[in-house]
C-alpha positions as CSV (number, residue, x, y, z in Angstrom):
1,M,26.4,45.1,-16.4
2,K,24.2,46.1,-19.3
3,K,20.7,44.6,-19.2
4,K,17.8,44.4,-21.7
5,D,14.1,43.7,-21.6
6,F,13.2,40.0,-21.4
7,P,9.9,38.1,-21.7
8,V,8.5,37.6,-18.2
9,E,7.1,34.2,-19.2
10,D,10.7,33.0,-19.7
11,V,12.3,34.1,-16.4
12,R,12.2,30.6,-15.1
13,R,15.3,30.0,-17.3
14,F,17.2,32.0,-14.8
15,L,15.5,30.9,-11.6
16,E,15.9,27.3,-12.3
17,P,17.6,24.8,-12.1
18,T,16.6,22.3,-9.6
19,P,17.1,18.7,-10.5
20,T,14.5,17.5,-12.9
21,V,12.4,14.8,-11.2
22,L,10.1,12.0,-12.2
23,V,6.8,11.9,-10.3
24,T,5.0,8.6,-10.0
25,A,1.4,8.3,-9.2
26,A,-1.1,5.4,-8.8
27,Y,-4.9,5.3,-8.3
28,K,-7.4,2.4,-8.7
29,G,-5.1,0.2,-10.8
30,K,-3.7,3.0,-13.0
31,Q,-0.2,4.4,-12.7
32,N,1.9,7.0,-14.4
33,I,5.2,8.8,-14.5
34,M,5.5,12.5,-15.2
35,T,8.5,14.7,-15.6
36,M,8.7,17.8,-13.4
37,G,11.2,20.5,-13.7
38,W,10.0,22.9,-11.1
39,Y,9.2,22.5,-7.4
40,T,10.2,24.2,-4.2
41,V,11.2,23.1,-0.7
42,M,8.7,24.8,1.6
43,E,9.7,23.6,5.0
44,F,12.3,21.3,6.6
45,V,10.3,19.8,9.5
46,P,8.0,18.5,8.4
47,S,9.6,18.1,5.0
48,L,7.3,19.9,2.7
49,I,7.6,20.3,-1.1
50,G,5.4,22.4,-3.2
51,C,4.7,22.1,-6.9
52,M,2.3,23.1,-9.6
53,I,0.8,20.2,-11.7
54,T,-1.4,21.4,-14.5
55,G,-5.0,20.1,-14.3
56,S,-4.7,18.7,-17.9
57,N,-1.8,16.4,-16.9
58,Y,-2.8,12.8,-16.6
59,S,-1.1,12.5,-13.2
60,F,-3.1,15.4,-11.8
61,D,-6.2,13.3,-11.1
62,L,-4.2,10.3,-10.0
63,I,-2.4,12.4,-7.4
64,N,-5.3,14.5,-6.4
65,K,-7.6,11.4,-5.9
66,S,-5.0,9.2,-4.2
67,G,-3.5,12.0,-2.1
68,E,0.0,10.7,-2.7
69,C,2.9,10.3,-5.1
70,V,6.6,9.6,-5.2
71,I,9.2,12.1,-6.3
72,N,12.1,10.3,-7.9
73,I,15.5,11.9,-8.7
74,P,17.1,10.5,-11.9
75,T,20.8,10.8,-12.7
76,A,22.1,12.4,-15.8
77,D,22.6,9.1,-17.6
78,L,18.8,8.8,-17.6
79,A,18.3,12.1,-19.4
80,R,16.9,10.6,-22.6
81,H,14.4,8.6,-20.6
82,V,13.4,11.7,-18.6
83,V,12.7,13.5,-21.9
84,A,10.8,10.5,-23.2
85,V,8.5,10.5,-20.1
86,G,7.8,14.2,-20.7
87,N,7.0,13.8,-24.4
88,C,4.1,11.3,-24.1
89,T,0.9,11.0,-22.0
90,G,0.1,8.3,-19.5
91,A,-3.5,8.4,-20.7
92,D,-2.5,6.1,-23.6
93,T,1.0,5.0,-22.8
94,D,2.4,2.6,-20.1
95,K,5.5,4.7,-19.5
96,F,7.2,2.0,-17.3
97,T,7.0,-0.6,-20.1
98,T,7.5,1.8,-23.0
99,I,10.4,3.7,-21.6
100,G,12.0,0.9,-19.6
101,F,11.7,2.0,-16.0
102,T,11.3,-0.6,-13.2
103,A,8.4,0.0,-10.7
104,E,9.2,-1.0,-7.2
105,P,6.7,-1.0,-4.3
106,A,7.0,1.9,-1.9
107,S,6.9,1.5,1.9
108,I,4.1,3.9,2.8
109,V,2.3,5.1,-0.4
110,K,0.8,3.1,-3.2
111,A,2.6,5.0,-6.0
112,P,5.7,3.1,-7.1
113,L,9.4,4.0,-6.7
114,I,11.5,4.0,-9.9
115,K,14.3,1.5,-9.3
116,E,16.7,3.2,-11.7
117,C,16.5,6.6,-9.9
118,F,19.1,7.8,-7.3
119,A,16.5,8.8,-4.8
120,S,12.8,8.4,-4.2
121,F,10.7,10.4,-1.8
122,E,7.3,9.0,-0.8
123,C,4.9,11.9,-0.4
124,K,1.4,12.5,0.8
125,I,-0.7,15.7,0.2
126,H,-0.1,17.8,3.3
127,D,-2.4,20.8,2.4
128,R,-5.1,21.0,-0.3
129,K,-5.9,24.7,0.0
130,L,-4.1,25.8,-3.2
131,I,-5.0,22.8,-5.5
132,N,-8.4,24.1,-6.8
133,A,-7.2,27.7,-7.2
134,Y,-3.7,27.2,-8.6
135,N,-3.2,23.4,-9.2
136,F,-0.5,23.8,-6.5
137,F,0.2,20.8,-4.4
138,I,1.9,20.8,-1.0
139,F,3.4,17.4,-0.3
140,E,4.9,16.1,2.9
141,V,7.8,13.6,2.4
142,V,6.9,10.7,4.6
143,K,9.7,8.3,3.6
144,A,13.0,8.9,1.8
145,H,15.1,6.3,-0.1
146,V,18.6,7.5,-1.3
147,A,21.4,5.5,-2.9
148,T,24.5,5.2,-0.8
149,R,26.8,6.5,-3.6
150,P,27.8,8.7,-5.2
151,K,27.4,11.3,-2.5
152,Y,26.7,14.0,-5.1
153,P,25.1,12.4,-8.1
154,E,25.2,14.2,-11.5
155,T,21.7,15.3,-12.4
156,I,20.0,17.4,-15.0
157,A,17.8,20.5,-14.6
158,Y,15.3,21.8,-17.2
159,R,15.7,25.4,-18.3
160,G,12.8,25.5,-20.8
161,N,12.8,25.4,-24.6
162,S,14.3,21.9,-24.7
163,Q,17.4,23.1,-22.8
164,F,18.9,21.3,-19.8
165,V,21.8,22.1,-17.4
166,L,24.1,19.3,-16.2
167,S,24.8,19.6,-12.5
168,G,28.2,21.1,-11.9
169,K,31.2,20.4,-9.7
170,N,30.3,20.2,-6.0
171,I,32.1,22.9,-3.9
172,S,32.0,23.6,-0.2
173,I,32.0,27.3,1.0
174,H,32.3,28.1,4.7
175,S,31.7,31.4,6.3
176,D,34.7,33.2,7.8
177,K,32.6,34.1,10.8
């Protein structure tokens, strides 16, 4: 296989996709939704998720000060809404009203769930060590809400440069051992 040099700042186009998610945050009467295309599962028990949220993002302070958020997984039919969330700032836009998402109360955290999303994971900051140095949050999922069907929802994943991947056909592969 022939290979060529490639810009290192664009390697994420090959390392992703993971489903693009919508992160909701709330603090002192303010709330927001942000689109996030990159995160990583860090541990299974407790369920830890790590992600970088730039300090200039409106949600950064809401999440950092409240210590919590909700990670919502939208289905592919919400793709235009997901892009709309990412193309405006919560500093001057009520994204729930403008984009048409429904905020529902969470069970444990104060940040809202998004009713239209397939799954919503209530999270609390588990470890703050990397926030100041790298804007890297480590969240613990403290409550999970998942729709009963479909079993494998069709999602989208951001690849950079306004490109998305639609989740593919689900296959099961078992080891011969």
